[in-house]
C-alpha positions as CSV (number, residue, x, y, z in Angstrom):
1,M,-0.1,-0.2,-0.1
2,I,1.7,3.5,-0.8
3,F,0.3,6.7,0.2
4,D,1.3,9.7,-1.1
5,G,4.0,7.6,-3.1
6,D,5.5,6.8,0.5
7,A,5.1,3.3,1.6
8,A,6.3,3.7,5.1
9,S,3.8,6.9,5.8
10,A,0.9,4.4,4.5
11,Y,2.0,1.7,7.1
12,A,2.4,4.3,9.7
13,S,-0.9,5.5,8.9
14,A,-2.8,2.4,8.8
15,V,-3.4,0.0,12.3
16,S,-4.3,-3.3,10.6
17,I,-3.9,-4.9,7.3
18,F,-7.7,-3.8,6.8
19,D,-6.8,-0.1,7.2
20,G,-4.1,-0.2,5.2
21,L,-6.5,-1.5,2.1
22,G,-8.6,1.5,3.0
23,G,-10.8,0.8,5.4
24,G,-11.3,2.7,9.0
25,P,-13.4,3.4,11.9
26,L,-17.1,3.2,10.9
27,A,-18.9,6.3,10.1
28,G,-19.6,8.7,13.3
29,T,-16.7,6.4,15.2
30,T,-13.6,8.5,16.9
31,A,-11.4,5.2,18.1
32,W,-10.2,2.6,15.9
33,D,-11.8,-0.1,18.0
34,N,-13.2,-1.8,15.1
35,R,-10.3,-1.7,13.2
36,N,-11.2,-5.1,11.1
37,S,-14.2,-3.3,9.3
38,F,-14.6,-2.8,5.5
39,G,-15.6,0.8,5.0
40,G,-15.7,4.1,6.7
41,T,-15.0,7.5,6.0
42,E,-11.2,7.3,7.0
43,T,-9.1,6.9,4.2
44,L,-5.2,6.5,2.8
45,L,-5.7,7.8,-0.2
46,S,-4.1,11.5,-0.8
47,S,-6.5,14.0,-0.4
48,E,-4.6,16.0,-2.9
49,M,-6.3,13.6,-5.2
50,G,-9.5,14.8,-4.7
51,F,-10.9,11.2,-3.0
52,S,-12.3,11.5,0.5
53,G,-14.2,8.2,0.6
54,F,-13.4,4.6,1.0
55,G,-13.3,2.5,-2.1
56,L,-11.1,1.4,-5.3
57,Y,-10.1,3.9,-7.4
58,A,-9.0,3.9,-11.3
59,D,-4.8,4.3,-11.6
60,A,-3.4,6.8,-13.3
61,T,-2.9,6.6,-17.4
62,S,0.2,6.9,-18.9
63,N,0.2,8.2,-22.6
64,L,3.1,7.8,-25.7
65,S,2.7,8.9,-29.0
66,I,4.8,7.0,-31.6
67,S,5.7,8.1,-35.3
68,L,7.4,5.3,-37.1
69,P,10.1,6.5,-39.8
70,I,9.2,5.7,-43.3
71,A,10.7,2.3,-44.4
72,C,10.0,-1.1,-45.7
73,Y,9.0,-3.1,-42.5
74,T,8.4,-7.0,-41.8
75,L,5.6,-7.0,-39.4
76,D,8.4,-8.5,-36.7
77,G,10.6,-5.2,-37.6
78,M,7.4,-2.9,-36.9
79,E,6.8,-4.5,-33.4
80,R,10.2,-3.8,-32.6
81,A,10.1,-0.3,-34.0
82,I,7.0,0.3,-31.7
83,A,8.8,-1.3,-28.8
84,R,12.2,0.8,-29.3
85,Q,10.2,3.9,-29.1
86,A,8.2,2.5,-26.2
87,K,11.4,2.0,-24.3
88,A,13.1,5.1,-25.3
89,N,10.4,6.5,-23.0
90,S,11.7,5.4,-19.9
91,A,9.1,6.7,-17.6
92,F,6.2,5.2,-20.1
93,W,8.5,1.7,-20.4
94,T,8.5,1.3,-16.6
95,A,4.6,2.4,-15.9
96,V,3.9,-0.3,-18.4
97,G,6.1,-3.0,-17.3
98,S,5.5,-2.2,-13.1
99,H,1.7,-3.0,-14.2
100,Q,2.1,-6.4,-15.8
101,P,0.8,-9.5,-14.3
102,H,3.4,-11.2,-11.6
103,G,6.1,-13.0,-13.6
104,T,5.1,-11.1,-16.6
105,Q,8.2,-8.8,-18.1
106,L,7.9,-6.8,-20.9
107,A,10.3,-8.1,-24.0
108,D,12.9,-5.9,-24.8
109,P,13.2,-5.5,-28.4
110,D,16.9,-4.9,-28.4
111,I,17.6,-8.5,-26.5
112,D,16.7,-11.1,-29.2
113,A,16.4,-14.1,-26.1
114,Q,13.8,-12.3,-24.9
115,W,12.2,-11.0,-27.8
116,N,11.9,-14.3,-29.2
117,A,10.3,-16.0,-26.5
118,A,7.5,-13.6,-26.4
119,T,4.8,-15.7,-28.4
120,N,1.5,-16.8,-26.8
121,D,2.9,-20.6,-27.5
122,A,6.1,-19.8,-25.5
123,A,3.8,-18.3,-22.4
124,L,1.6,-21.1,-22.5
125,A,4.8,-23.3,-21.8
126,A,6.6,-21.2,-19.8
127,S,7.6,-22.4,-16.3
128,G,9.6,-19.1,-15.5
129,T,9.5,-15.9,-16.5
130,V,6.7,-14.9,-19.5
131,Y,7.4,-12.2,-22.1
132,T,5.2,-10.1,-23.5
133,R,6.0,-7.4,-26.7
134,I,4.0,-4.3,-25.7
135,V,2.2,-4.6,-28.9
136,Q,2.2,-7.8,-31.6
137,L,0.8,-7.4,-34.9
138,I,-0.5,-10.8,-36.7
139,A,-1.2,-11.2,-40.1
140,D,-4.2,-13.4,-41.2
141,T,-3.4,-14.1,-45.0
142,E,-6.3,-15.9,-45.8
143,Q,-8.6,-12.8,-45.1
144,N,-5.8,-10.1,-45.5
145,R,-6.5,-8.4,-42.3
146,A,-4.2,-7.5,-39.7
147,I,-4.7,-8.8,-36.0
148,L,-3.6,-6.7,-32.9
149,Q,-2.5,-7.6,-29.6
150,C,-1.8,-5.7,-26.9
151,A,0.3,-6.7,-23.7
152,P,-1.5,-6.4,-20.6
153,Q,-3.1,-3.2,-19.5
154,V,-2.0,-1.6,-22.6
155,Q,-4.1,-0.3,-25.5
156,V,-3.8,1.1,-29.0
157,V,-6.1,4.6,-29.3
158,S,-5.9,6.1,-32.7
159,G,-3.2,6.5,-35.3
160,G,-3.1,6.5,-39.0
161,L,-0.6,3.4,-38.9
162,M,-3.6,1.2,-37.5
163,T,-6.3,3.0,-39.6
164,T,-4.6,3.9,-42.4
165,V,-2.7,1.0,-43.4
166,L,-3.6,-1.9,-41.2
167,G,-7.6,-1.0,-41.8
168,F,-9.0,-0.8,-38.6
169,E,-11.6,1.2,-37.8
170,Q,-11.2,3.7,-35.2
171,S,-14.3,2.5,-33.2
172,Q,-12.1,-0.7,-33.0
173,L,-9.5,1.2,-31.1
174,G,-9.4,2.2,-27.7
175,T,-10.3,0.1,-24.5
176,G,-11.4,-3.0,-26.7
177,T,-7.9,-3.4,-27.4
178,T,-6.5,-3.5,-24.0
179,G,-4.5,-6.4,-23.4
180,T,-4.5,-9.3,-21.3
181,S,-2.8,-12.2,-19.8
182,V,-2.1,-15.3,-22.0
183,A,-3.6,-18.2,-20.2
184,A,-5.0,-21.6,-21.0
185,T,-8.5,-20.4,-21.0
186,A,-7.2,-17.1,-23.4
187,P,-4.2,-18.8,-25.3
188,D,-4.6,-15.3,-27.6
189,G,-5.0,-13.0,-25.1
190,N,-7.1,-10.3,-26.2
191,Q,-7.3,-10.1,-30.4
192,I,-8.5,-7.7,-32.2
193,Q,-8.9,-8.3,-35.8
194,A,-9.0,-5.2,-38.5
195,A,-12.4,-4.6,-40.2
196,D,-10.7,-3.4,-43.3
197,A,-8.3,-5.0,-45.6
198,A,-4.7,-3.8,-44.8
199,R,-3.3,-1.7,-47.0
200,V,0.1,-3.1,-47.0
201,D,2.4,-4.5,-50.2
202,R,-0.2,-2.9,-52.4
203,V,2.1,-2.3,-55.5
204,R,2.4,-4.9,-57.9
205,A,4.0,-3.1,-60.5
206,V,6.1,0.1,-61.2
207,V,5.2,2.1,-63.9
208,F,8.2,4.6,-65.8
209,H,6.8,7.9,-66.8
210,A,7.9,10.4,-69.0
211,P,5.5,13.2,-69.5
212,T,7.9,15.4,-71.4
213,L,8.4,12.6,-74.3
214,C,5.2,10.5,-74.5
215,A,2.6,12.8,-73.3
216,G,-0.1,11.5,-75.2
217,S,0.5,7.5,-74.5
218,Y,-2.5,5.7,-72.8
219,S,-2.4,5.1,-69.0
220,T,-3.5,2.2,-67.0
221,A,-6.8,3.3,-67.0
222,G,-7.0,3.0,-70.7
223,K,-7.4,6.4,-71.3
224,Q,-5.0,8.9,-73.8
225,G,-3.1,11.5,-72.1
226,G,-0.7,9.7,-69.7
227,S,3.1,9.2,-69.9
228,A,3.8,5.9,-69.1
229,L,6.4,4.2,-71.0
230,A,6.8,0.5,-69.3
231,M,5.2,-1.3,-66.4
232,V,7.9,-3.4,-64.6
233,P,6.1,-6.2,-62.5
234,I,7.5,-6.7,-59.2
235,T,9.3,-10.2,-58.7
236,A,11.5,-9.6,-55.7
237,P,11.0,-9.8,-52.4
238,V,10.9,-6.9,-50.0
239,G,14.7,-5.9,-49.6
240,D,15.9,-7.4,-52.6
241,V,17.3,-5.5,-55.6
242,Q,15.4,-6.4,-59.3
243,S,16.6,-5.4,-62.6
244,W,14.2,-5.3,-65.7
245,E,15.1,-4.9,-69.1
246,A,12.1,-5.3,-71.9
247,S,12.6,-7.8,-73.8
248,V,11.4,-5.5,-77.0
249,P,12.8,-2.2,-76.9
250,I,9.9,0.3,-76.4
251,K,9.5,2.6,-79.2
252,V,7.3,5.9,-78.9
253,P,7.0,8.9,-81.0
254,A,8.4,11.7,-78.8
255,G,6.9,14.8,-80.5
256,V,9.9,16.9,-79.5
257,A,11.3,17.3,-82.8
258,G,12.4,20.9,-83.7
259,T,11.8,21.9,-79.9
260,S,14.4,23.1,-77.4
261,L,14.6,21.0,-74.0
262,N,16.7,22.2,-70.9
263,A,15.7,19.0,-68.7
264,I,13.3,16.0,-69.4
265,T,10.8,14.7,-66.6
266,V,10.7,11.3,-65.7
267,Y,9.2,9.7,-62.4
268,L,7.9,6.3,-60.9
269,A,4.6,5.4,-60.0
270,S,2.2,2.0,-58.7
271,E,-0.1,0.6,-61.7
272,D,-2.8,2.8,-59.9
273,G,-0.9,5.7,-60.6
274,E,0.0,6.7,-57.2
275,A,3.4,8.1,-55.6
276,I,6.1,5.4,-54.7
277,N,8.2,6.5,-51.6
278,L,11.5,5.2,-52.2
279,V,12.9,5.7,-48.8
280,G,15.8,7.6,-49.8
281,D,17.0,4.7,-52.4
282,R,18.3,5.6,-55.7
283,W,16.8,4.1,-59.3
284,S,18.1,4.7,-62.6
285,A,16.9,4.2,-66.5
286,Q,18.1,4.7,-70.1
287,L,16.6,7.0,-72.9
288,I,17.9,6.5,-76.0
289,L,16.5,9.5,-78.1
290,S,16.5,8.6,-82.1
291,Y,15.9,10.6,-85.0
């Protein structure tokens, strides 16, 4: 029992264990003659918190906003990135750690032994310390849905990563995501499946555009006026380098003969015409002008 942040003063004020739990003399009495009763006007809660009666009160909450750098992530990598930012805020990390069930410890994202042991199956089989990830993201590949599982007493309340990228509705976030312990009666803890499909790995082809040279080509929507010269299907996994060369040289009339050009504009887009973020990487292409 802690009173005003000081365990010693709580015990000094308590006459019995029942008083230490928040009980005291019944209303109207001035002596501690009924010290084993539950309920009364005496309280060991700080008056500065605005409480004056016996009872159980909600603990304070700790909040943390996380912004992940733009990059290519595996689910495990995204979980580690989230955990590292949470760990960097020592006050938040300590608060969450102190609210874990007995025998459960937050997995350190920088200690592989802890991180790799922080799975539901490992938690069920553990005979010692149970490790839990502060946030787990599970892929349901059959339904193209993301599943969220938080550590006990942790919840996700908002964020574009959850709603825009992973497909959760805002109404799904908040209290309903609060994590629970993994146990034989609840082997998956509390898992929330996104209502909508995740917008992950949506780009299946990269389209090379050269509007300066071929502004009259057809777009992927079948309309004239596009600037696409080539569509390159993505066949390499994330993190690999892919080279591509057209099996038949692509030739289009440029319509720039007799004009003066100071620059040629080229860019990459997805098959849907959306901009592609290359996360700081470089790319190259070769154009040959003939006349």
